[in-house]
N, CA, C, O and the ligand as a Tripos MOL2 file, in Angstrom:
@<TRIPOS>MOLECULE
protein
  285   283    72     0     0
PROTEIN
NO_CHARGES

@<TRIPOS>ATOM
      1 N          53.1600   42.7150  -15.0560 N.3       1 MET1
      2 CA         53.7580   41.2950  -14.9790 C.3       1 MET1
      3 C          53.7780   41.0190  -16.4510 C.2       1 MET1
      4 O          52.7960   40.9570  -17.1910 O.2       1 MET1
      5 N          55.0810   40.8550  -16.7780 N.am      2 GLY2
      6 CA         55.3740   40.4400  -18.0900 C.3       2 GLY2
      7 C          55.2210   38.9990  -18.4680 C.2       2 GLY2
      8 O          54.9610   38.1930  -17.5750 O.2       2 GLY2
      9 N          55.3540   38.6070  -19.6770 N.am      3 ILE3
     10 CA         55.0680   37.1950  -20.1670 C.3       3 ILE3
     11 C          56.2660   36.1890  -19.7430 C.2       3 ILE3
     12 O          56.1540   34.9650  -19.6700 O.2       3 ILE3
     13 N          57.4550   36.9560  -19.4720 N.am      4 THR4
     14 CA         58.5050   36.0020  -18.9420 C.3       4 THR4
     15 C          58.1930   35.4720  -17.6390 C.2       4 THR4
     16 O          58.3720   34.2830  -17.3760 O.2       4 THR4
     17 N          57.6860   36.3920  -16.7250 N.am      5 LYS5
     18 CA         57.3360   35.9700  -15.3350 C.3       5 LYS5
     19 C          56.2290   34.9260  -15.4110 C.2       5 LYS5
     20 O          56.3060   33.9780  -14.6290 O.2       5 LYS5
     21 N          55.2570   34.9860  -16.2230 N.am      6 ILE6
     22 CA         54.1460   34.0620  -16.3720 C.3       6 ILE6
     23 C          54.7660   32.8000  -16.7820 C.2       6 ILE6
     24 O          54.4000   31.7630  -16.2280 O.2       6 ILE6
     25 N          55.6620   32.7740  -17.6880 N.am      7 LEU7
     26 CA         56.3050   31.5780  -18.3040 C.3       7 LEU7
     27 C          57.1740   30.9090  -16.9600 C.2       7 LEU7
     28 O          56.9880   29.7380  -16.6310 O.2       7 LEU7
     29 N          57.9440   31.6200  -16.3800 N.am      8 ILE8
     30 CA         58.6670   31.1310  -15.1680 C.3       8 ILE8
     31 C          57.8260   30.5350  -14.1700 C.2       8 ILE8
     32 O          58.2270   29.4790  -13.6800 O.2       8 ILE8
     33 N          56.5500   31.0940  -13.7100 N.am      9 ILE9
     34 CA         55.7440   30.6120  -12.8400 C.3       9 ILE9
     35 C          55.1870   29.1750  -13.3960 C.2       9 ILE9
     36 O          55.2550   28.1140  -12.7750 O.2       9 ILE9
     37 N          54.6590   29.3500  -14.6110 N.am     10 ALA10
     38 CA         54.2330   28.1630  -15.1960 C.3      10 ALA10
     39 C          55.2320   26.8270  -15.2610 C.2      10 ALA10
     40 O          54.8490   25.6640  -15.1320 O.2      10 ALA10
     41 N          56.4480   27.2180  -15.4640 N.am     11 LEU11
     42 CA         57.5280   26.2350  -15.3680 C.3      11 LEU11
     43 C          57.7580   25.7580  -14.1040 C.2      11 LEU11
     44 O          58.0210   24.5660  -13.9490 O.2      11 LEU11
     45 N          57.6860   26.6520  -13.0120 N.am     12 LEU12
     46 CA         57.7810   26.0970  -11.7660 C.3      12 LEU12
     47 C          56.6410   25.1540  -11.2630 C.2      12 LEU12
     48 O          56.8540   24.1640  -10.5630 O.2      12 LEU12
     49 N          55.4630   25.5410  -11.6700 N.am     13 VAL13
     50 CA         54.2880   24.7290  -11.3080 C.3      13 VAL13
     51 C          54.4230   23.2220  -12.0620 C.2      13 VAL13
     52 O          54.0250   22.1740  -11.5530 O.2      13 VAL13
     53 N          55.0360   23.3330  -13.3170 N.am     14 TRP14
     54 CA         55.0540   22.1000  -13.9690 C.3      14 TRP14
     55 C          56.1910   21.1460  -13.3510 C.2      14 TRP14
     56 O          56.0860   19.9220  -13.2670 O.2      14 TRP14
     57 N          57.3310   21.9320  -12.9180 N.am     15 VAL15
     58 CA         58.4080   21.2070  -12.3270 C.3      15 VAL15
     59 C          57.9020   20.4530  -10.9110 C.2      15 VAL15
     60 O          58.0920   19.2720  -10.6180 O.2      15 VAL15
     61 N          57.1910   21.4900  -10.1030 N.am     16 ALA16
     62 CA         56.7030   20.9660   -8.9360 C.3      16 ALA16
     63 C          55.7680   19.7830   -9.1020 C.2      16 ALA16
     64 O          55.7660   18.9000   -8.2440 O.2      16 ALA16
     65 N          55.0100   19.7220  -10.1110 N.am     17 PHE17
     66 CA         53.9830   18.6170  -10.3600 C.3      17 PHE17
     67 C          54.7890   17.4270  -10.7370 C.2      17 PHE17
     68 O          54.4700   16.3330  -10.2730 O.2      17 PHE17
     69 N          55.9400   17.5580  -11.6440 N.am     18 LYS18
     70 CA         56.7130   16.5040  -12.0370 C.3      18 LYS18
     71 C          57.4240   15.7480  -10.7980 C.2      18 LYS18
     72 O          57.4420   14.5260  -10.6560 O.2      18 LYS18
     73 N          58.0150   16.7100   -9.9150 N.am     19 VAL19
     74 CA         58.7210   16.3290   -8.6680 C.3      19 VAL19
     75 C          57.7480   15.4410   -7.8020 C.2      19 VAL19
     76 O          58.0750   14.3300   -7.3870 O.2      19 VAL19
     77 N          56.4730   16.0520   -7.5570 N.am     20 TYR20
     78 CA         55.4540   15.4870   -6.7420 C.3      20 TYR20
     79 C          54.9590   14.0910   -7.1320 C.2      20 TYR20
     80 O          54.7830   13.2120   -6.2890 O.2      20 TYR20
     81 N          54.7180   13.9010   -8.5870 N.am     21 SER21
     82 CA         54.3260   12.6110   -9.0990 C.3      21 SER21
     83 C          55.5460   11.5700   -9.0640 C.2      21 SER21
     84 O          55.3680   10.3560   -8.9670 O.2      21 SER21
     85 N          56.7400   12.1490   -9.1480 N.am     22 PHE22
     86 CA         57.9660   11.2880   -9.1360 C.3      22 PHE22
     87 C          58.0470   10.8170   -7.7090 C.2      22 PHE22
     88 O          58.2650    9.6210   -7.5190 O.2      22 PHE22
     89 N          57.9010   11.6000   -6.7200 N.am     23 VAL23
     90 CA         58.2300   11.2080   -5.3250 C.3      23 VAL23
     91 C          57.0130   10.1290   -4.9480 C.2      23 VAL23
     92 O          57.2240    9.1120   -4.2880 O.2      23 VAL23
     93 N          55.8060   10.4850   -5.4330 N.am     24 LYS24
     94 CA         54.6580    9.5830   -5.1650 C.3      24 LYS24
     95 C          54.8380    8.2970   -5.6670 C.2      24 LYS24
     96 O          54.6580    7.3260   -4.9320 O.2      24 LYS24
     97 N          55.2090    8.1600   -6.9650 N.am     25 SER25
     98 CA         55.3380    6.7830   -7.4910 C.3      25 SER25
     99 C          56.5820    6.1140   -6.9470 C.2      25 SER25
    100 O          56.5810    4.8880   -6.8390 O.2      25 SER25
    101 N          57.5780    6.7800   -6.6190 N.am     26 ARG26
    102 CA         58.8090    6.2490   -5.8760 C.3      26 ARG26
    103 C          58.3870    5.6480   -4.5300 C.2      26 ARG26
    104 O          58.7130    4.4860   -4.2860 O.2      26 ARG26
    105 N          57.6650    6.3830   -3.6180 N.am     27 SER27
    106 CA         57.2910    5.7280   -2.4370 C.3      27 SER27
    107 C          56.3690    4.7350   -2.6250 C.2      27 SER27
    108 O          56.4110    3.8470   -1.7730 O.2      27 SER27
    109 N          55.4920    4.6130   -3.5490 N.am     28 LYS28
    110 CA         54.5960    3.4140   -3.8310 C.3      28 LYS28
    111 C          55.4700    2.1080   -4.3540 C.2      28 LYS28
    112 O          55.1010    0.9570   -4.1200 O.2      28 LYS28
    113 N          56.5260    2.3880   -5.0000 N.am     29 ASN29
    114 CA         57.3480    1.4000   -5.4110 C.3      29 ASN29
    115 C          58.1390    0.8220   -4.1420 C.2      29 ASN29
    116 O          58.2450   -0.3870   -3.9400 O.2      29 ASN29
    117 N          58.6450    1.7350   -3.3650 N.am     30 SER30
    118 CA         59.4610    1.3030   -2.2190 C.3      30 SER30
    119 C          58.4900    0.3860   -1.3570 C.2      30 SER30
    120 O          58.9480   -0.6130   -0.8020 O.2      30 SER30
    121 N          57.2890    0.6910   -1.2570 N.am     31 ASP31
    122 CA         56.2610   -0.0670   -0.3130 C.3      31 ASP31
    123 C          56.0230   -1.4000   -0.9120 C.2      31 ASP31
    124 O          55.8040   -2.3610   -0.1750 O.2      31 ASP31
    125 N          56.0510   -1.5250   -2.2330 N.am     32 ASP32
    126 CA         55.8770   -2.7530   -2.9230 C.3      32 ASP32
    127 C          57.2100   -3.6910   -2.7160 C.2      32 ASP32
    128 O          57.1280   -4.8900   -2.4480 O.2      32 ASP32
    129 N          58.3020   -3.0690   -2.8580 N.am     33 ASN33
    130 CA         59.5220   -3.7840   -2.6250 C.3      33 ASN33
    131 C          59.8380   -4.4040   -1.2080 C.2      33 ASN33
    132 O          60.3560   -5.4880   -0.9400 O.2      33 ASN33
    133 N          59.3510   -3.3460   -0.3330 N.am     34 ARG34
    134 CA         59.5300   -3.8270    1.1370 C.3      34 ARG34
    135 C          58.6370   -5.0240    1.4170 C.2      34 ARG34
    136 O          58.9560   -5.8930    2.2270 O.2      34 ARG34
    137 N          57.4390   -5.0400    0.6770 N.am     35 LEU35
    138 CA         56.5090   -6.1560    0.9690 C.3      35 LEU35
    139 C          57.0220   -7.3650    0.3570 C.2      35 LEU35
    140 O          56.8880   -8.4080    0.9970 O.2      35 LEU35
    141 N          57.6420   -7.4050   -0.8880 N.am     36 ASN36
    142 CA         58.0540   -8.5230   -1.5640 C.3      36 ASN36
    143 C          59.4220   -8.9630   -0.8910 C.2      36 ASN36
    144 O          59.7670  -10.1420   -0.9660 O.2      36 ASN36
    145 N          60.1060   -8.1420   -0.3150 N.am     37 LYS37
    146 CA         61.4730   -8.4610    0.3130 C.3      37 LYS37
    147 C          61.1770   -8.9480    1.8700 C.2      37 LYS37
    148 O          62.1500   -9.2550    2.5590 O.2      37 LYS37
    149 N          60.0490   -9.0110    2.3450 N.am     38 LYS38
    150 CA         59.7920   -9.3370    3.6130 C.3      38 LYS38
    151 C          60.3350  -10.8800    3.8180 C.2      38 LYS38
    152 O          60.0270  -11.7940    3.0530 O.2      38 LYS38
    153 N          61.0730  -11.0090    4.8090 N.am     39 ILE39
    154 CA         61.5780  -12.4960    5.0750 C.3      39 ILE39
    155 C          60.8950  -13.0700    6.2810 C.2      39 ILE39
    156 O          60.8830  -12.4830    7.3630 O.2      39 ILE39
    157 N          60.3290  -14.2290    6.0670 N.am     40 ILE40
    158 CA         59.6100  -14.8670    7.2460 C.3      40 ILE40
    159 C          60.3260  -16.2350    7.3320 C.2      40 ILE40
    160 O          60.8600  -16.7710    6.3610 O.2      40 ILE40
    161 N          60.2850  -16.8010    8.7050 N.am     41 PRO41
    162 CA         60.8980  -18.1710    9.0540 C.3      41 PRO41
    163 C          59.8830  -19.3540    8.6530 C.2      41 PRO41
    164 O          58.6910  -19.2630    8.9480 O.2      41 PRO41
    165 N          60.3330  -20.3180    8.0610 N.am     42 CYS42
    166 CA         59.5470  -21.5310    7.8110 C.3      42 CYS42
    167 C          59.1570  -22.1340    9.1670 C.2      42 CYS42
    168 O          59.9970  -22.2490   10.0610 O.2      42 CYS42
    169 N          57.9120  -22.5100    9.3160 N.am     43 SER43
    170 CA         57.3270  -23.0070   10.6290 C.3      43 SER43
    171 C          57.9960  -24.4160   10.9390 C.2      43 SER43
    172 O          58.0160  -24.9100   12.0660 O.2      43 SER43
    173 N          58.5350  -24.9970    9.8160 N.am     44 PHE44
    174 CA         59.0900  -26.4060   10.0200 C.3      44 PHE44
    175 C          60.5650  -26.3730   10.3440 C.2      44 PHE44
    176 O          60.9690  -26.8360   11.4110 O.2      44 PHE44
    177 N          61.3280  -25.8720    9.5100 N.am     45 CYS45
    178 CA         62.7980  -26.0240    9.4830 C.3      45 CYS45
    179 C          63.4890  -24.6130    9.9390 C.2      45 CYS45
    180 O          64.7060  -24.5310   10.1060 O.2      45 CYS45
    181 N          62.5950  -23.5100   10.1250 N.am     46 LYS46
    182 CA         63.0440  -22.1930   10.4990 C.3      46 LYS46
    183 C          63.9230  -21.5260    9.3720 C.2      46 LYS46
    184 O          64.5340  -20.4800    9.5930 O.2      46 LYS46
    185 N          63.9600  -22.1260    8.2420 N.am     47 THR47
    186 CA         64.6990  -21.3810    7.2000 C.3      47 THR47
    187 C          63.9690  -20.0690    6.8010 C.2      47 THR47
    188 O          62.7540  -20.0760    6.6050 O.2      47 THR47
    189 N          64.7220  -18.9370    6.6820 N.am     48 HIS48
    190 CA         64.0360  -17.7460    6.2840 C.3      48 HIS48
    191 C          63.9480  -17.6000    4.8870 C.2      48 HIS48
    192 O          64.9470  -17.6280    4.1680 O.2      48 HIS48
    193 N          62.6970  -17.4310    4.4280 N.am     49 VAL49
    194 CA         62.3370  -17.4070    2.8370 C.3      49 VAL49
    195 C          61.6180  -15.9590    2.7610 C.2      49 VAL49
    196 O          61.0570  -15.4590    3.7350 O.2      49 VAL49
    197 N          61.7000  -15.3540    1.5070 N.am     50 PRO50
    198 CA         60.8740  -14.3110    1.1840 C.3      50 PRO50
    199 C          59.3710  -14.4380    1.2080 C.2      50 PRO50
    200 O          58.8700  -15.3920    0.6140 O.2      50 PRO50
    201 N          58.6320  -13.6030    1.8130 N.am     51 LEU51
    202 CA         57.2210  -13.7980    1.8840 C.3      51 LEU51
    203 C          56.5050  -14.1760    0.6130 C.2      51 LEU51
    204 O          55.5190  -14.9090    0.5470 O.2      51 LEU51
    205 N          57.1510  -13.5590   -0.4310 N.am     52 ALA52
    206 CA         56.5310  -13.8330   -1.8120 C.3      52 ALA52
    207 C          56.6670  -15.2990   -2.3960 C.2      52 ALA52
    208 O          55.8860  -15.7250   -3.2470 O.2      52 ALA52
    209 N          57.7230  -16.0470   -1.8730 N.am     53 SER53
    210 CA         57.8420  -17.4470   -2.3350 C.3      53 SER53
    211 C          57.5350  -18.3840   -1.2000 C.2      53 SER53
    212 O          57.8650  -19.5670   -1.2790 O.2      53 SER53
    213 N          56.9030  -17.8890   -0.1260 N.am     54 ALA54
    214 CA         56.5400  -18.6830    0.9510 C.3      54 ALA54
    215 C          55.2100  -19.3840    0.8290 C.2      54 ALA54
    216 O          54.3460  -18.7680    0.2060 O.2      54 ALA54
    217 N          54.9010  -20.5590    1.3140 N.am     55 ILE55
    218 CA         53.7150  -21.2830    1.1530 C.3      55 ILE55
    219 C          52.9090  -21.1470    2.5300 C.2      55 ILE55
    220 O          53.3580  -21.4380    3.6390 O.2      55 ILE55
    221 N          51.7750  -20.7060    2.2790 N.am     56 LYS56
    222 CA         51.0490  -20.3800    3.5460 C.3      56 LYS56
    223 C          49.9320  -21.4980    3.6280 C.2      56 LYS56
    224 O          49.1250  -21.6850    2.7170 O.2      56 LYS56
    225 N          49.9620  -22.2570    4.8590 N.am     57 VAL57
    226 CA         48.9880  -23.2970    5.1380 C.3      57 VAL57
    227 C          48.5120  -23.0240    6.5040 C.2      57 VAL57
    228 O          49.3330  -22.7780    7.3870 O.2      57 VAL57
    229 N          47.3620  -23.0440    6.7240 N.am     58 LYS58
    230 CA         46.6640  -22.9550    8.1220 C.3      58 LYS58
    231 C          47.3880  -21.5500    9.0320 C.2      58 LYS58
    232 O          47.7000  -21.6080   10.2210 O.2      58 LYS58
    233 N          47.5220  -20.5420    8.2980 N.am     59 ASN59
    234 CA         48.1030  -19.3130    8.9130 C.3      59 ASN59
    235 C          49.6580  -19.4640    9.3200 C.2      59 ASN59
    236 O          50.2010  -18.6970   10.1140 O.2      59 ASN59
    237 N          50.2550  -20.4490    8.7410 N.am     60 LYS60
    238 CA         51.7380  -20.6670    8.9440 C.3      60 LYS60
    239 C          52.3730  -20.6250    7.5360 C.2      60 LYS60
    240 O          51.8650  -20.9290    6.4570 O.2      60 LYS60
    241 N          53.5440  -20.1960    7.8070 N.am     61 TYR61
    242 CA         54.2160  -20.0740    6.4680 C.3      61 TYR61
    243 C          55.3420  -21.2000    6.4110 C.2      61 TYR61
    244 O          55.9000  -21.5600    7.4480 O.2      61 TYR61
    245 N          55.6720  -21.7700    5.1150 N.am     62 PHE62
    246 CA         56.5760  -22.6400    4.9940 C.3      62 PHE62
    247 C          57.4660  -22.4560    3.8920 C.2      62 PHE62
    248 O          57.1070  -21.6680    3.0170 O.2      62 PHE62
    249 N          58.7640  -23.1470    3.7560 N.am     63 CYS63
    250 CA         59.6610  -22.7420    2.6510 C.3      63 CYS63
    251 C          59.4310  -23.3530    1.3960 C.2      63 CYS63
    252 O          59.7830  -22.9360    0.2920 O.2      63 CYS63
    253 N          58.6460  -24.6430    1.7430 N.am     64 SER64
    254 CA         58.5730  -25.5790    0.5150 C.3      64 SER64
    255 C          57.2010  -26.2140    0.8070 C.2      64 SER64
    256 O          56.5390  -26.0970    1.8380 O.2      64 SER64
    257 N          56.8740  -26.9840   -0.4290 N.am     65 VAL65
    258 CA         55.4790  -27.7020   -0.3300 C.3      65 VAL65
    259 C          55.6950  -28.9810    0.6580 C.2      65 VAL65
    260 O          54.8040  -29.4140    1.3900 O.2      65 VAL65
    261 N          56.9300  -29.4880    0.5770 N.am     66 ASP66
    262 CA         57.2490  -30.5670    1.4860 C.3      66 ASP66
    263 C          56.9720  -30.1270    2.8460 C.2      66 ASP66
    264 O          56.2320  -30.8450    3.5180 O.2      66 ASP66
    265 N          57.4120  -29.1410    3.3240 N.am     67 HIS67
    266 CA         57.3800  -28.7290    4.7410 C.3      67 HIS67
    267 C          55.9820  -28.2660    5.0200 C.2      67 HIS67
    268 O          55.5680  -28.3390    6.1770 O.2      67 HIS67
    269 N          55.2400  -27.8110    4.0950 N.am     68 SER68
    270 CA         53.9720  -27.3880    4.3740 C.3      68 SER68
    271 C          53.0020  -28.5070    4.7280 C.2      68 SER68
    272 O          51.9400  -28.2900    5.3110 O.2      68 SER68
    273 N          53.4120  -29.7040    4.3530 N.am     69 LYS69
    274 CA         52.7530  -30.8680    4.7610 C.3      69 LYS69
    275 C          52.6570  -31.2040    6.0630 C.2      69 LYS69
    276 O          51.7770  -31.9560    6.4810 O.2      69 LYS69
    277 N          53.7290  -30.5690    6.9410 N.am     70 ASN70
    278 CA         53.8100  -30.8620    8.3570 C.3      70 ASN70
    279 C          52.9920  -29.9780    9.0800 C.2      70 ASN70
    280 O          53.0450  -29.9980   10.3100 O.2      70 ASN70
    281 N          52.1200  -29.0760    8.3910 N.am     71 ALA71
    282 CA         51.3270  -28.2310    9.1640 C.3      71 ALA71
    283 C          50.3170  -28.7740   10.0930 C.2      71 ALA71
    284 O          49.6260  -28.0120   10.7680 O.2      71 ALA71
    285 ZN         61.1740  -25.3740    5.7980 Zn       72 ZN72
@<TRIPOS>BOND
     1     1     2 1
     2     2     3 1
     3     3     4 2
     4     3     5 am
     5     5     6 1
     6     6     7 1
     7     7     8 2
     8     7     9 am
     9     9    10 1
    10    10    11 1
    11    11    12 2
    12    11    13 am
    13    13    14 1
    14    14    15 1
    15    15    16 2
    16    15    17 am
    17    17    18 1
    18    18    19 1
    19    19    20 2
    20    19    21 am
    21    21    22 1
    22    22    23 1
    23    23    24 2
    24    23    25 am
    25    25    26 1
    26    26    27 1
    27    27    28 2
    28    27    29 am
    29    29    30 1
    30    30    31 1
    31    31    32 2
    32    31    33 am
    33    33    34 1
    34    34    35 1
    35    35    36 2
    36    35    37 am
    37    37    38 1
    38    38    39 1
    39    39    40 2
    40    39    41 am
    41    41    42 1
    42    42    43 1
    43    43    44 2
    44    43    45 am
    45    45    46 1
    46    46    47 1
    47    47    48 2
    48    47    49 am
    49    49    50 1
    50    50    51 1
    51    51    52 2
    52    51    53 am
    53    53    54 1
    54    54    55 1
    55    55    56 2
    56    55    57 am
    57    57    58 1
    58    58    59 1
    59    59    60 2
    60    59    61 am
    61    61    62 1
    62    62    63 1
    63    63    64 2
    64    63    65 am
    65    65    66 1
    66    66    67 1
    67    67    68 2
    68    67    69 am
    69    69    70 1
    70    70    71 1
    71    71    72 2
    72    71    73 am
    73    73    74 1
    74    74    75 1
    75    75    76 2
    76    75    77 am
    77    77    78 1
    78    78    79 1
    79    79    80 2
    80    79    81 am
    81    81    82 1
    82    82    83 1
    83    83    84 2
    84    83    85 am
    85    85    86 1
    86    86    87 1
    87    87    88 2
    88    87    89 am
    89    89    90 1
    90    90    91 1
    91    91    92 2
    92    91    93 am
    93    93    94 1
    94    94    95 1
    95    95    96 2
    96    95    97 am
    97    97    98 1
    98    98    99 1
    99    99   100 2
   100    99   101 am
   101   101   102 1
   102   102   103 1
   103   103   104 2
   104   103   105 am
   105   105   106 1
   106   106   107 1
   107   107   108 2
   108   107   109 am
   109   109   110 1
   110   110   111 1
   111   111   112 2
   112   111   113 am
   113   113   114 1
   114   114   115 1
   115   115   116 2
   116   115   117 am
   117   117   118 1
   118   118   119 1
   119   119   120 2
   120   119   121 am
   121   121   122 1
   122   122   123 1
   123   123   124 2
   124   123   125 am
   125   125   126 1
   126   126   127 1
   127   127   128 2
   128   127   129 am
   129   129   130 1
   130   130   131 1
   131   131   132 2
   132   131   133 am
   133   133   134 1
   134   134   135 1
   135   135   136 2
   136   135   137 am
   137   137   138 1
   138   138   139 1
   139   139   140 2
   140   139   141 am
   141   141   142 1
   142   142   143 1
   143   143   144 2
   144   143   145 am
   145   145   146 1
   146   146   147 1
   147   147   148 2
   148   147   149 am
   149   149   150 1
   150   150   151 1
   151   151   152 2
   152   151   153 am
   153   153   154 1
   154   154   155 1
   155   155   156 2
   156   155   157 am
   157   157   158 1
   158   158   159 1
   159   159   160 2
   160   159   161 am
   161   161   162 1
   162   162   163 1
   163   163   164 2
   164   163   165 am
   165   165   166 1
   166   166   167 1
   167   167   168 2
   168   167   169 am
   169   169   170 1
   170   170   171 1
   171   171   172 2
   172   171   173 am
   173   173   174 1
   174   174   175 1
   175   175   176 2
   176   175   177 am
   177   177   178 1
   178   178   179 1
   179   179   180 2
   180   179   181 am
   181   181   182 1
   182   182   183 1
   183   183   184 2
   184   183   185 am
   185   185   186 1
   186   186   187 1
   187   187   188 2
   188   187   189 am
   189   189   190 1
   190   190   191 1
   191   191   192 2
   192   191   193 am
   193   193   194 1
   194   194   195 1
   195   195   196 2
   196   195   197 am
   197   197   198 1
   198   198   199 1
   199   199   200 2
   200   199   201 am
   201   201   202 1
   202   202   203 1
   203   203   204 2
   204   203   205 am
   205   205   206 1
   206   206   207 1
   207   207   208 2
   208   207   209 am
   209   209   210 1
   210   210   211 1
   211   211   212 2
   212   211   213 am
   213   213   214 1
   214   214   215 1
   215   215   216 2
   216   215   217 am
   217   217   218 1
   218   218   219 1
   219   219   220 2
   220   219   221 am
   221   221   222 1
   222   222   223 1
   223   223   224 2
   224   223   225 am
   225   225   226 1
   226   226   227 1
   227   227   228 2
   228   227   229 am
   229   229   230 1
   230   230   231 1
   231   231   232 2
   232   231   233 am
   233   233   234 1
   234   234   235 1
   235   235   236 2
   236   235   237 am
   237   237   238 1
   238   238   239 1
   239   239   240 2
   240   239   241 am
   241   241   242 1
   242   242   243 1
   243   243   244 2
   244   243   245 am
   245   245   246 1
   246   246   247 1
   247   247   248 2
   248   247   249 am
   249   249   250 1
   250   250   251 1
   251   251   252 2
   252   251   253 am
   253   253   254 1
   254   254   255 1
   255   255   256 2
   256   255   257 am
   257   257   258 1
   258   258   259 1
   259   259   260 2
   260   259   261 am
   261   261   262 1
   262   262   263 1
   263   263   264 2
   264   263   265 am
   265   265   266 1
   266   266   267 1
   267   267   268 2
   268   267   269 am
   269   269   270 1
   270   270   271 1
   271   271   272 2
   272   271   273 am
   273   273   274 1
   274   274   275 1
   275   275   276 2
   276   275   277 am
   277   277   278 1
   278   278   279 1
   279   279   280 2
   280   279   281 am
   281   281   282 1
   282   282   283 1
   283   283   284 2
@<TRIPOS>SUBSTRUCTURE
     1 MET1         2 RESIDUE 1 A MET
     2 GLY2         6 RESIDUE 1 A GLY
     3 ILE3        10 RESIDUE 1 A ILE
     4 THR4        14 RESIDUE 1 A THR
     5 LYS5        18 RESIDUE 1 A LYS
     6 ILE6        22 RESIDUE 1 A ILE
     7 LEU7        26 RESIDUE 1 A LEU
     8 ILE8        30 RESIDUE 1 A ILE
     9 ILE9        34 RESIDUE 1 A ILE
    10 ALA10       38 RESIDUE 1 A ALA
    11 LEU11       42 RESIDUE 1 A LEU
    12 LEU12       46 RESIDUE 1 A LEU
    13 VAL13       50 RESIDUE 1 A VAL
    14 TRP14       54 RESIDUE 1 A TRP
    15 VAL15       58 RESIDUE 1 A VAL
    16 ALA16       62 RESIDUE 1 A ALA
    17 PHE17       66 RESIDUE 1 A PHE
    18 LYS18       70 RESIDUE 1 A LYS
    19 VAL19       74 RESIDUE 1 A VAL
    20 TYR20       78 RESIDUE 1 A TYR
    21 SER21       82 RESIDUE 1 A SER
    22 PHE22       86 RESIDUE 1 A PHE
    23 VAL23       90 RESIDUE 1 A VAL
    24 LYS24       94 RESIDUE 1 A LYS
    25 SER25       98 RESIDUE 1 A SER
    26 ARG26      102 RESIDUE 1 A ARG
    27 SER27      106 RESIDUE 1 A SER
    28 LYS28      110 RESIDUE 1 A LYS
    29 ASN29      114 RESIDUE 1 A ASN
    30 SER30      118 RESIDUE 1 A SER
    31 ASP31      122 RESIDUE 1 A ASP
    32 ASP32      126 RESIDUE 1 A ASP
    33 ASN33      130 RESIDUE 1 A ASN
    34 ARG34      134 RESIDUE 1 A ARG
    35 LEU35      138 RESIDUE 1 A LEU
    36 ASN36      142 RESIDUE 1 A ASN
    37 LYS37      146 RESIDUE 1 A LYS
    38 LYS38      150 RESIDUE 1 A LYS
    39 ILE39      154 RESIDUE 1 A ILE
    40 ILE40      158 RESIDUE 1 A ILE
    41 PRO41      162 RESIDUE 1 A PRO
    42 CYS42      166 RESIDUE 1 A CYS
    43 SER43      170 RESIDUE 1 A SER
    44 PHE44      174 RESIDUE 1 A PHE
    45 CYS45      178 RESIDUE 1 A CYS
    46 LYS46      182 RESIDUE 1 A LYS
    47 THR47      186 RESIDUE 1 A THR
    48 HIS48      190 RESIDUE 1 A HIS
    49 VAL49      194 RESIDUE 1 A VAL
    50 PRO50      198 RESIDUE 1 A PRO
    51 LEU51      202 RESIDUE 1 A LEU
    52 ALA52      206 RESIDUE 1 A ALA
    53 SER53      210 RESIDUE 1 A SER
    54 ALA54      214 RESIDUE 1 A ALA
    55 ILE55      218 RESIDUE 1 A ILE
    56 LYS56      222 RESIDUE 1 A LYS
    57 VAL57      226 RESIDUE 1 A VAL
    58 LYS58      230 RESIDUE 1 A LYS
    59 ASN59      234 RESIDUE 1 A ASN
    60 LYS60      238 RESIDUE 1 A LYS
    61 TYR61      242 RESIDUE 1 A TYR
    62 PHE62      246 RESIDUE 1 A PHE
    63 CYS63      250 RESIDUE 1 A CYS
    64 SER64      254 RESIDUE 1 A SER
    65 VAL65      258 RESIDUE 1 A VAL
    66 ASP66      262 RESIDUE 1 A ASP
    67 HIS67      266 RESIDUE 1 A HIS
    68 SER68      270 RESIDUE 1 A SER
    69 LYS69      274 RESIDUE 1 A LYS
    70 ASN70      278 RESIDUE 1 A ASN
    71 ALA71      282 RESIDUE 1 A ALA
    72 ZN72       285 GROUP 0 **** ****
């Protein structure tokens, strides 16, 4: 087995590792995005707001502080 073959195998292993870590980080990011982009309805006015900016009171979600007072 020549040095060229060893280099090619090393390169393939390196590329496989790079692709693996790229796919892994990509799927983690898409999970985060899905969570942040989850839309839930306000329990008071039924306006749909992103979960990240919703206000949670007594296990209910609201679009604003004003509406959360109606909990
Ligand atoms: Zn509301």
